[in-house]
C-alpha positions as a Markdown table, in Angstrom:
| # | Residue | x | y | z |
|---|---|---|---|---|
| 1 | Met | 40.1 | -10.2 | 8.9 |
| 2 | Pro | 40.7 | -6.6 | 8.9 |
| 3 | Arg | 43.2 | -7.2 | 6.1 |
| 4 | Met | 44.6 | -9.6 | 3.5 |
| 5 | Ile | 47.1 | -12.4 | 5.4 |
| 6 | Glu | 50.5 | -13.0 | 3.7 |
| 7 | Arg | 50.7 | -16.3 | 2.8 |
| 8 | His | 54.5 | -17.7 | 3.4 |
| 9 | Ala | 53.6 | -20.1 | 0.2 |
| 10 | Arg | 53.5 | -17.4 | -2.1 |
| 11 | Gln | 57.0 | -17.3 | -2.7 |
| 12 | Ser | 57.3 | -20.8 | -3.3 |
| 13 | Val | 54.7 | -20.8 | -5.6 |
| 14 | Leu | 56.7 | -18.1 | -7.4 |
| 15 | Asp | 59.7 | -19.7 | -7.3 |
| 16 | Ala | 58.1 | -22.8 | -8.9 |
| 17 | Leu | 56.5 | -20.7 | -11.9 |
| 18 | Ala | 59.9 | -19.6 | -12.8 |
| 19 | Asp | 61.6 | -22.8 | -13.7 |
| 20 | Thr | 58.5 | -25.5 | -13.9 |
| 21 | Arg | 55.6 | -25.7 | -16.6 |
| 22 | Ile | 53.2 | -26.8 | -14.4 |
| 23 | Val | 53.0 | -25.3 | -10.7 |
| 24 | Ala | 50.1 | -27.0 | -8.5 |
| 25 | Ile | 48.4 | -25.6 | -5.5 |
| 26 | Val | 47.3 | -28.4 | -2.9 |
| 27 | Gly | 45.7 | -28.6 | 0.3 |
| 28 | Pro | 42.4 | -29.1 | 1.9 |
| 29 | Arg | 39.1 | -27.4 | 1.1 |
| 30 | Gln | 38.7 | -23.9 | 2.3 |
| 31 | Ala | 42.5 | -23.4 | 3.1 |
| 32 | Gly | 42.8 | -20.4 | 0.8 |
| 33 | Lys | 44.4 | -21.7 | -2.4 |
| 34 | Ser | 42.3 | -20.1 | -4.9 |
| 35 | Thr | 42.6 | -17.1 | -3.1 |
| 36 | Leu | 46.5 | -17.6 | -3.0 |
| 37 | Ala | 46.3 | -18.2 | -6.6 |
| 38 | Leu | 44.4 | -15.2 | -7.4 |
| 39 | Glu | 46.5 | -12.9 | -5.9 |
| 40 | Ile | 49.3 | -14.5 | -7.5 |
| 41 | Val | 47.6 | -13.6 | -11.0 |
| 42 | Lys | 46.4 | -9.9 | -10.4 |
| 43 | Asp | 50.0 | -9.2 | -8.9 |
| 44 | Asp | 52.5 | -11.2 | -10.4 |
| 45 | Phe | 51.6 | -13.9 | -13.1 |
| 46 | Pro | 49.1 | -12.4 | -15.6 |
| 47 | Ala | 47.0 | -15.7 | -16.7 |
| 48 | Thr | 43.6 | -16.6 | -18.1 |
| 49 | Val | 41.5 | -18.0 | -15.2 |
| 50 | Ile | 39.3 | -20.9 | -15.7 |
| 51 | Asn | 37.4 | -21.9 | -12.3 |
| 52 | Leu | 36.0 | -25.5 | -12.8 |
| 53 | Asp | 33.7 | -25.0 | -9.8 |
| 54 | Glu | 31.8 | -22.6 | -12.0 |
| 55 | Arg | 29.1 | -25.7 | -13.7 |
| 56 | Ala | 28.8 | -23.9 | -17.4 |
| 57 | Thr | 32.7 | -23.5 | -17.2 |
| 58 | Arg | 33.2 | -27.0 | -16.3 |
| 59 | Ser | 30.4 | -28.1 | -18.5 |
| 60 | Ala | 32.3 | -26.6 | -21.8 |
| 61 | Val | 35.8 | -28.2 | -20.5 |
| 62 | Leu | 34.6 | -31.6 | -20.1 |
| 63 | Ala | 33.0 | -31.1 | -23.2 |
| 64 | Asp | 36.0 | -29.8 | -25.1 |
| 65 | Pro | 39.2 | -29.6 | -23.6 |
| 66 | Ala | 41.6 | -29.6 | -26.4 |
| 67 | Gly | 39.3 | -26.5 | -28.0 |
| 68 | Thr | 39.5 | -24.7 | -24.2 |
| 69 | Leu | 43.1 | -25.0 | -24.1 |
| 70 | Ala | 43.9 | -24.4 | -27.8 |
| 71 | Asp | 42.2 | -21.0 | -27.3 |
| 72 | Leu | 44.6 | -19.9 | -24.4 |
| 73 | Glu | 47.0 | -17.0 | -25.4 |
| 74 | Gly | 49.0 | -17.3 | -22.5 |
| 75 | Pro | 49.6 | -18.7 | -19.3 |
| 76 | Ala | 46.6 | -20.3 | -17.3 |
| 77 | Phe | 44.9 | -20.8 | -13.7 |
| 78 | Ile | 42.6 | -23.5 | -13.6 |
| 79 | Asp | 41.0 | -23.7 | -10.1 |
| 80 | Glu | 39.6 | -27.2 | -8.8 |
| 81 | Val | 41.7 | -28.6 | -11.6 |
| 82 | Gln | 40.9 | -32.5 | -10.6 |
| 83 | Arg | 36.9 | -31.8 | -11.3 |
| 84 | Gly | 38.3 | -31.4 | -15.3 |
| 85 | Gly | 38.6 | -35.1 | -15.4 |
| 86 | Asn | 41.3 | -37.1 | -16.9 |
| 87 | Asp | 41.1 | -35.4 | -20.0 |
| 88 | Leu | 41.7 | -32.4 | -18.9 |
| 89 | Leu | 44.9 | -33.4 | -17.4 |
| 90 | Leu | 46.0 | -35.2 | -20.9 |
| 91 | Glu | 45.4 | -32.2 | -22.7 |
| 92 | Ile | 47.5 | -30.1 | -20.0 |
| 93 | Lys | 50.5 | -32.9 | -20.3 |
| 94 | Ala | 50.0 | -32.5 | -24.4 |
| 95 | Ala | 50.4 | -28.7 | -24.4 |
| 96 | Val | 53.6 | -28.2 | -21.8 |
| 97 | Asp | 55.4 | -31.1 | -24.0 |
| 98 | Arg | 54.4 | -28.9 | -26.9 |
| 99 | Asp | 55.9 | -25.7 | -25.5 |
| 100 | Thr | 58.3 | -26.5 | -22.8 |
| 101 | Arg | 58.7 | -23.0 | -21.3 |
| 102 | Pro | 58.1 | -22.4 | -17.5 |
| 103 | Gly | 54.9 | -21.2 | -16.0 |
| 104 | Arg | 52.4 | -22.4 | -18.3 |
| 105 | Phe | 50.1 | -23.6 | -15.9 |
| 106 | Leu | 49.0 | -22.6 | -12.5 |
| 107 | Leu | 46.7 | -25.3 | -10.9 |
| 108 | Thr | 44.7 | -25.8 | -7.6 |
| 109 | Gly | 43.3 | -28.8 | -6.0 |
| 110 | Ser | 41.5 | -30.0 | -3.4 |
| 111 | Ala | 41.9 | -33.4 | -3.2 |
| 112 | Asn | 45.3 | -34.8 | -3.6 |
| 113 | Leu | 46.4 | -34.6 | -7.0 |
| 114 | Leu | 48.8 | -37.2 | -6.8 |
| 115 | Ala | 46.1 | -39.5 | -4.9 |
| 116 | Thr | 45.3 | -41.1 | -8.5 |
| 117 | Arg | 47.3 | -43.0 | -11.1 |
| 118 | Arg | 45.7 | -41.1 | -14.1 |
| 119 | Thr | 46.9 | -37.5 | -12.4 |
| 120 | Phe | 50.3 | -39.2 | -11.7 |
| 121 | Glu | 51.3 | -40.3 | -14.9 |
| 122 | Ala | 49.8 | -37.3 | -17.0 |
| 123 | Leu | 52.1 | -35.0 | -14.4 |
| 124 | Thr | 55.0 | -36.6 | -13.5 |
| 125 | Gly | 58.0 | -34.8 | -14.2 |
| 126 | Arg | 56.2 | -32.0 | -15.4 |
| 127 | Val | 54.5 | -30.4 | -12.0 |
| 128 | Glu | 55.8 | -29.0 | -8.8 |
| 129 | Ile | 53.5 | -29.3 | -6.2 |
| 130 | Val | 53.3 | -26.5 | -3.4 |
| 131 | His | 51.2 | -27.3 | -0.2 |
| 132 | Leu | 49.1 | -25.0 | 1.0 |
| 133 | Ser | 47.8 | -25.8 | 4.6 |
| 134 | Pro | 45.5 | -23.4 | 6.6 |
| 135 | Phe | 47.0 | -20.7 | 8.3 |
| 136 | Thr | 50.0 | -21.3 | 10.6 |
| 137 | Gln | 49.7 | -18.9 | 13.6 |
| 138 | Ser | 53.0 | -17.3 | 12.6 |
| 139 | Glu | 50.7 | -16.2 | 9.5 |
| 140 | Ile | 47.8 | -15.2 | 11.4 |
| 141 | Glu | 50.3 | -13.0 | 13.7 |
| 142 | Arg | 51.8 | -11.7 | 10.5 |
| 143 | Ser | 55.3 | -12.9 | 12.1 |
| 144 | Glu | 58.0 | -14.1 | 9.8 |
| 145 | Thr | 59.1 | -16.5 | 12.2 |
| 146 | Ser | 60.7 | -20.1 | 10.9 |
| 147 | Phe | 60.4 | -22.4 | 13.7 |
| 148 | Val | 61.9 | -25.1 | 11.9 |
| 149 | Asp | 65.1 | -22.8 | 10.8 |
| 150 | Ala | 64.9 | -21.9 | 14.5 |
| 151 | Leu | 65.0 | -25.5 | 15.8 |
| 152 | Phe | 67.9 | -26.4 | 13.3 |
| 153 | Ala | 69.9 | -23.1 | 14.3 |
| 154 | Asn | 69.9 | -23.7 | 18.0 |
| 155 | Asp | 68.4 | -20.4 | 18.1 |
| 156 | Pro | 64.9 | -20.3 | 19.6 |
| 157 | Ala | 63.0 | -17.0 | 20.0 |
| 158 | Arg | 63.6 | -14.9 | 23.5 |
| 159 | Ile | 60.8 | -14.6 | 25.2 |
| 160 | Gly | 60.3 | -13.1 | 28.8 |
| 161 | Asp | 56.8 | -12.4 | 29.0 |
| 162 | Ala | 54.4 | -15.0 | 27.3 |
| 163 | Pro | 51.0 | -15.8 | 28.7 |
| 164 | Lys | 51.8 | -18.2 | 31.7 |
| 165 | Gly | 49.3 | -21.4 | 31.4 |
| 166 | Arg | 46.5 | -23.1 | 29.3 |
| 167 | Arg | 45.5 | -19.6 | 28.3 |
| 168 | Ala | 48.7 | -19.0 | 26.3 |
| 169 | Phe | 47.3 | -21.6 | 23.9 |
| 170 | Val | 43.3 | -22.9 | 24.4 |
| 171 | Asp | 41.8 | -20.4 | 22.3 |
| 172 | Arg | 44.2 | -20.8 | 19.4 |
| 173 | Val | 43.6 | -24.7 | 19.7 |
| 174 | Leu | 40.1 | -24.5 | 19.3 |
| 175 | Arg | 40.4 | -22.1 | 16.2 |
| 176 | Gly | 42.7 | -24.2 | 14.5 |
| 177 | Gly | 43.9 | -22.6 | 11.0 |
| 178 | Tyr | 41.1 | -22.6 | 8.5 |
| 179 | Pro | 40.4 | -19.0 | 7.2 |
| 180 | Ala | 36.7 | -19.2 | 7.6 |
| 181 | Ala | 36.7 | -20.7 | 11.2 |
| 182 | Leu | 39.0 | -17.8 | 12.7 |
| 183 | Gly | 36.0 | -15.3 | 12.3 |
| 184 | Arg | 33.9 | -17.5 | 14.2 |
| 185 | Ala | 33.0 | -18.5 | 17.6 |
| 186 | Gly | 30.8 | -20.8 | 19.8 |
| 187 | Arg | 28.0 | -22.3 | 17.6 |
| 188 | Arg | 28.7 | -20.5 | 14.8 |
| 189 | Arg | 32.2 | -22.6 | 14.5 |
| 190 | Glu | 30.6 | -25.7 | 15.3 |
| 191 | Ala | 28.1 | -25.1 | 12.4 |
| 192 | Trp | 30.9 | -24.5 | 9.8 |
| 193 | Phe | 33.1 | -27.3 | 10.7 |
| 194 | Glu | 29.9 | -29.4 | 10.6 |
| 195 | Ser | 29.1 | -28.5 | 6.9 |
| 196 | Tyr | 32.8 | -28.4 | 6.1 |
| 197 | Leu | 33.1 | -32.3 | 6.9 |
| 198 | Glu | 29.9 | -33.1 | 5.1 |
| 199 | Thr | 31.7 | -31.8 | 1.9 |
| 200 | Ala | 34.8 | -33.2 | 2.7 |
| 201 | Leu | 33.6 | -36.6 | 3.4 |
| 202 | Gly | 31.1 | -36.6 | 0.4 |
| 203 | Arg | 32.4 | -34.8 | -2.3 |
| 204 | Asp | 35.9 | -34.6 | -1.7 |
| 205 | Leu | 36.2 | -38.8 | -1.2 |
| 206 | Arg | 34.0 | -39.3 | -3.9 |
| 207 | Glu | 36.4 | -37.6 | -6.2 |
| 208 | Leu | 39.3 | -40.1 | -4.5 |
| 209 | Ser | 37.9 | -43.3 | -4.5 |
| 210 | Asp | 34.6 | -45.7 | -5.7 |
| 211 | Ala | 34.6 | -47.4 | -2.7 |
| 212 | His | 30.9 | -48.4 | -1.5 |
| 213 | Lys | 31.4 | -48.4 | 2.5 |
| 214 | Leu | 32.1 | -44.3 | 2.4 |
| 215 | His | 29.5 | -44.4 | 5.0 |
| 216 | Glu | 31.8 | -45.6 | 7.7 |
| 217 | Met | 34.0 | -42.5 | 7.5 |
| 218 | Pro | 32.6 | -40.3 | 9.9 |
| 219 | Asn | 32.9 | -43.0 | 12.5 |
| 220 | Leu | 36.3 | -43.6 | 11.4 |
| 221 | Leu | 37.3 | -39.9 | 11.5 |
| 222 | Arg | 35.9 | -39.4 | 14.9 |
| 223 | Leu | 37.7 | -42.4 | 16.5 |
| 224 | Leu | 40.9 | -41.2 | 14.6 |
| 225 | Ala | 40.3 | -37.8 | 16.4 |
| 226 | Ala | 40.0 | -39.6 | 19.8 |
| 227 | Gln | 43.2 | -41.2 | 18.9 |
| 228 | Ser | 45.3 | -38.1 | 17.5 |
| 229 | Ala | 48.8 | -38.0 | 18.7 |
| 230 | Asn | 48.5 | -41.6 | 19.8 |
| 231 | Leu | 50.1 | -44.7 | 17.9 |
| 232 | Phe | 48.3 | -45.8 | 14.8 |
| 233 | Val | 47.7 | -49.5 | 14.8 |
| 234 | Ala | 45.2 | -50.5 | 12.1 |
| 235 | Gln | 44.1 | -53.7 | 13.4 |
| 236 | Ser | 43.1 | -52.3 | 16.7 |
| 237 | Thr | 41.1 | -49.6 | 15.1 |
| 238 | Ala | 39.3 | -51.8 | 12.5 |
| 239 | Arg | 38.2 | -54.4 | 15.4 |
| 240 | Arg | 36.7 | -51.2 | 17.3 |
| 241 | Leu | 34.9 | -50.4 | 14.0 |
| 242 | Gly | 33.8 | -54.2 | 12.9 |
| 243 | Leu | 35.7 | -53.7 | 9.5 |
| 244 | Asp | 38.5 | -55.4 | 8.2 |
| 245 | Arg | 42.3 | -54.0 | 8.5 |
| 246 | Arg | 42.9 | -53.2 | 4.9 |
| 247 | Thr | 39.4 | -51.3 | 4.5 |
| 248 | Val | 40.7 | -49.3 | 7.5 |
| 249 | Glu | 44.1 | -48.6 | 5.7 |
| 250 | Ala | 42.8 | -47.8 | 2.7 |
| 251 | Tyr | 40.4 | -45.4 | 4.3 |
| 252 | Cys | 42.8 | -43.8 | 6.3 |
| 253 | Asp | 44.6 | -43.3 | 2.9 |
| 254 | Leu | 41.8 | -41.6 | 2.0 |
| 255 | Leu | 41.6 | -39.4 | 4.9 |
| 256 | Glu | 45.0 | -38.3 | 4.3 |
| 257 | Ala | 45.0 | -37.8 | 0.6 |
| 258 | Ala | 41.7 | -35.2 | 1.5 |
| 259 | Phe | 44.2 | -33.8 | 3.9 |
| 260 | Leu | 41.8 | -34.3 | 7.3 |
| 261 | Ile | 44.7 | -36.9 | 8.9 |
| 262 | Arg | 48.0 | -37.1 | 8.7 |
| 263 | Arg | 50.5 | -40.2 | 10.0 |
| 264 | Val | 53.7 | -39.3 | 11.4 |
| 265 | Pro | 56.3 | -42.3 | 11.2 |
| 266 | Gly | 58.5 | -43.2 | 13.7 |
| 267 | Trp | 62.0 | -42.4 | 13.6 |
| 268 | Arg | 65.4 | -44.5 | 13.8 |
| 269 | Pro | 69.0 | -44.0 | 12.9 |
| 270 | Gly | 68.9 | -46.7 | 9.9 |
| 271 | Ile | 66.8 | -45.2 | 7.0 |
| 272 | Gly | 65.6 | -48.7 | 6.4 |
| 273 | Ala | 64.5 | -49.5 | 9.8 |
| 274 | Arg | 62.0 | -46.8 | 10.2 |
| 275 | Glu | 59.5 | -48.4 | 7.5 |
| 276 | Ile | 58.5 | -50.9 | 9.7 |
| 277 | Gln | 58.0 | -48.4 | 12.8 |
| 278 | Thr | 54.1 | -47.8 | 13.9 |
| 279 | Pro | 53.5 | -44.3 | 12.9 |
| 280 | Lys | 51.7 | -41.8 | 15.0 |
| 281 | Val | 48.1 | -40.4 | 13.6 |
| 282 | Tyr | 46.8 | -36.5 | 14.0 |
| 283 | Val | 44.0 | -34.9 | 12.7 |
| 284 | Ala | 45.6 | -32.3 | 10.6 |
| 285 | Asp | 43.9 | -29.1 | 12.1 |
| 286 | Ser | 43.5 | -28.7 | 15.9 |
| 287 | Gly | 40.2 | -26.7 | 15.2 |
| 288 | Leu | 38.8 | -29.8 | 13.1 |
| 289 | Leu | 40.4 | -32.2 | 16.2 |
| 290 | Cys | 38.4 | -30.2 | 18.7 |
| 291 | His | 34.8 | -30.4 | 17.1 |
| 292 | Leu | 35.5 | -33.9 | 16.8 |
| 293 | Leu | 36.0 | -34.6 | 19.8 |
| 294 | Gly | 33.0 | -32.2 | 21.0 |
| 295 | Val | 35.4 | -29.8 | 23.5 |
| 296 | Asp | 34.5 | -26.0 | 24.3 |
| 297 | Ala | 37.1 | -23.9 | 25.8 |
| 298 | Ser | 36.3 | -24.9 | 29.4 |
| 299 | Arg | 36.8 | -28.5 | 28.9 |
| 300 | Leu | 40.4 | -28.0 | 26.8 |
| 301 | Ala | 41.5 | -25.9 | 29.8 |
| 302 | Ala | 40.7 | -28.5 | 32.3 |
| 303 | Asp | 40.6 | -31.7 | 31.1 |
| 304 | Asp | 44.3 | -33.0 | 31.3 |
| 305 | Gln | 43.3 | -36.2 | 28.6 |
| 306 | Val | 41.8 | -33.9 | 26.1 |
| 307 | Val | 44.4 | -30.8 | 26.5 |
| 308 | Gly | 47.3 | -33.1 | 26.1 |
| 309 | Arg | 46.4 | -35.0 | 22.9 |
| 310 | Ala | 45.0 | -31.5 | 21.4 |
| 311 | Leu | 48.3 | -29.6 | 22.4 |
| 312 | Glu | 50.6 | -32.1 | 20.8 |
| 313 | Ser | 48.3 | -32.4 | 17.7 |
| 314 | Phe | 48.0 | -28.7 | 17.5 |
| 315 | Val | 52.2 | -28.0 | 17.9 |
| 316 | Thr | 52.8 | -30.9 | 15.2 |
| 317 | Met | 50.7 | -29.7 | 12.2 |
| 318 | Glu | 52.2 | -26.1 | 13.0 |
| 319 | Val | 55.6 | -27.5 | 12.8 |
| 320 | Ala | 54.4 | -29.2 | 9.8 |
| 321 | Arg | 53.1 | -26.4 | 8.0 |
| 322 | His | 56.3 | -24.4 | 8.9 |
| 323 | Ser | 58.5 | -27.4 | 7.3 |
| 324 | Asp | 56.8 | -26.1 | 4.0 |
| 325 | Trp | 58.2 | -23.3 | 3.8 |
| 326 | Ala | 61.1 | -23.6 | 5.8 |
| 327 | Glu | 65.0 | -23.0 | 4.4 |
| 328 | Thr | 65.9 | -26.2 | 6.1 |
| 329 | Gly | 64.0 | -29.3 | 4.1 |
| 330 | Ala | 63.2 | -31.4 | 7.1 |
| 331 | Arg | 60.9 | -34.5 | 7.4 |
| 332 | Leu | 58.9 | -35.0 | 10.1 |
| 333 | Phe | 59.1 | -38.3 | 12.6 |
| 334 | His | 58.2 | -39.5 | 16.4 |
| 335 | Tyr | 60.7 | -41.3 | 18.0 |
| 336 | Arg | 60.2 | -44.1 | 20.5 |
| 337 | Ser | 62.9 | -46.7 | 21.8 |
| 338 | Gly | 62.1 | -49.0 | 24.8 |
| 339 | Arg | 60.9 | -46.0 | 27.6 |
| 340 | Arg | 62.5 | -43.2 | 25.8 |
| 341 | Glu | 59.8 | -41.1 | 23.5 |
| 342 | Val | 60.1 | -37.9 | 22.0 |
| 343 | Asp | 56.8 | -36.7 | 20.2 |
| 344 | Leu | 58.5 | -34.7 | 17.5 |
| 345 | Leu | 61.7 | -35.6 | 15.7 |
| 346 | Leu | 62.7 | -33.7 | 12.2 |
| 347 | Glu | 65.5 | -34.9 | 9.9 |
| 348 | Ser | 66.9 | -32.5 | 7.6 |
| 349 | Arg | 68.6 | -33.7 | 4.4 |
| 350 | Ala | 72.0 | -33.4 | 5.5 |
| 351 | Gly | 71.1 | -36.0 | 8.4 |
| 352 | Asp | 70.7 | -33.8 | 11.3 |
| 353 | Ile | 68.0 | -34.0 | 13.4 |
| 354 | Ala | 66.3 | -31.6 | 15.8 |
| 355 | Cys | 63.5 | -32.5 | 18.6 |
| 356 | Val | 60.5 | -31.3 | 20.0 |
| 357 | Glu | 58.8 | -32.1 | 23.4 |
| 358 | Val | 55.4 | -30.8 | 24.3 |
| 359 | Lys | 53.7 | -30.1 | 27.7 |
| 360 | Ala | 50.9 | -28.2 | 28.5 |
| 361 | Gly | 51.8 | -26.8 | 31.9 |
| 362 | Ala | 53.8 | -24.1 | 33.1 |
| 363 | Ser | 56.3 | -26.0 | 35.0 |
| 364 | Phe | 58.8 | -28.9 | 34.0 |
| 365 | Ser | 61.4 | -31.4 | 35.2 |
| 366 | Ala | 64.3 | -32.9 | 34.3 |
| 367 | Gly | 62.4 | -35.7 | 32.9 |
| 368 | Asp | 60.7 | -33.9 | 30.4 |
| 369 | Trp | 63.8 | -33.6 | 28.4 |
| 370 | Arg | 66.0 | -36.5 | 29.3 |
| 371 | Ala | 64.9 | -38.3 | 25.8 |
| 372 | Met | 66.5 | -35.3 | 24.2 |
| 373 | Gly | 69.1 | -35.4 | 26.1 |
| 374 | Val | 70.1 | -39.2 | 25.5 |
| 375 | Leu | 69.6 | -38.4 | 21.7 |
| 376 | Arg | 71.9 | -35.7 | 21.8 |
| 377 | Asp | 75.0 | -37.4 | 23.5 |
| 378 | Glu | 73.7 | -40.3 | 21.0 |
| 379 | Arg | 74.2 | -38.4 | 17.4 |
| 380 | Gly | 76.9 | -36.1 | 18.7 |
| 381 | Pro | 77.2 | -33.0 | 16.3 |
| 382 | Arg | 74.0 | -34.5 | 14.4 |
| 383 | Phe | 71.9 | -33.1 | 17.0 |
| 384 | Arg | 71.2 | -29.3 | 16.3 |
| 385 | Ser | 68.8 | -28.6 | 19.3 |
| 386 | Gly | 66.0 | -29.8 | 21.5 |
| 387 | Phe | 63.2 | -27.6 | 22.3 |
| 388 | Leu | 60.5 | -28.4 | 25.7 |
| 389 | Leu | 57.8 | -26.4 | 24.3 |
| 390 | Tyr | 56.0 | -25.1 | 27.5 |
| 391 | Ala | 53.1 | -23.2 | 28.5 |
| 392 | Gly | 55.2 | -20.8 | 30.9 |
| 393 | Glu | 56.8 | -17.3 | 30.6 |
| 394 | Arg | 60.3 | -17.4 | 29.3 |
| 395 | Thr | 63.0 | -19.2 | 27.2 |
| 396 | Leu | 65.6 | -20.9 | 29.4 |
| 397 | Pro | 68.7 | -23.1 | 28.6 |
| 398 | Leu | 68.4 | -26.7 | 29.7 |
| 399 | Gly | 72.2 | -27.5 | 29.2 |
| 400 | Asp | 73.7 | -28.3 | 25.8 |
| 401 | Arg | 71.6 | -27.6 | 22.6 |
| 402 | Leu | 68.5 | -27.7 | 24.8 |
| 403 | Trp | 65.7 | -25.2 | 25.5 |
| 404 | Ala | 62.6 | -24.4 | 27.3 |
| 405 | Val | 60.9 | -22.8 | 25.0 |
| 406 | Pro | 57.1 | -20.8 | 25.7 |
| 407 | Ile | 54.8 | -22.2 | 23.4 |
| 408 | Asp | 54.1 | -18.5 | 21.6 |
| 409 | Ala | 57.8 | -19.3 | 20.0 |
| 410 | Leu | 55.3 | -21.1 | 17.3 |
| 411 | Trp | 54.3 | -17.4 | 16.2 |
| 412 | Arg | 56.7 | -14.9 | 17.7 |
| 413 | Ser | 60.4 | -13.6 | 16.2 |
């Protein structure tokens, strides 16, 4: 890339270092965690760097974690901390219990640091987690737009000149957000994703689990890609793979801990009722999804079945990434009640909701936003706005707190 892309999560890390003993940047492999942390260490947070991906450093830390930390004269940045083992985590815990000043340790980890009991017990109450996903499109475009905040403010970007039709999004969906994938195309991008999966399904999952049938993971992940943006029914998936339902659920937990998939729960007005709603499943990056589906630009532009699944997955993951740093803290859901469906529903901590419906075409009809209108009428002032994201040229009002908004609004001010 011609110059460094600023990450929206940077300020979240700095804010956490100011009042929390341990700050952990977690996210998928190759999302840019180490790059972000090293920038922070260089510019804002002078610290000793301990890189556990280096064999010699890792061997020294594993042999004497207490001695490694005792030699520190100030804050430390520990890269890929999960590779240091349980003893290192216990020593970090002991160190911050002795000295409770904020900003003692900045950590990064590819596998979910809270996915194992040992880490949870060691760091609970002492660590703040900052999630770093692959780039959002707004980061790539160096835009300050916050789609989630605009959604809850009922203030969509006023756009009048967006690209029309599928050319508005096909290239972006294909490349996704992984930094290393952005500068590649065609076979070179495919080769990168193939190598990425070999590592993620090998080393990362082995660090998370001692399961013996991890060789089934590639088949499961490809099947989940074929179901991306659809309801996830473990029994049906297990039947197709010839596995036990509980095994499939456990493997999906691992894939989610490794940031390869994301499940989005169903929403109901009553909080308790949501626990029994069937979730939707998504591959967590649209570029990876297209690789798993084996589609190129021409097929993505022409195949209605593929483009709908890929675009909804792309939009949902973009909104999920925006929600990590938006001022409006919100959880993501999908909504289905009888024949009414909304692709994406966000609920703020205050109990307000906002909706996003996704359409791959450049035109639309009243039926495309009817479910959002019903929710607006039912929820009254608790309904902040509904955006129908579509492949059209301009932002258009659809009635009270409802808008048709070009997909460009995800990255344009």
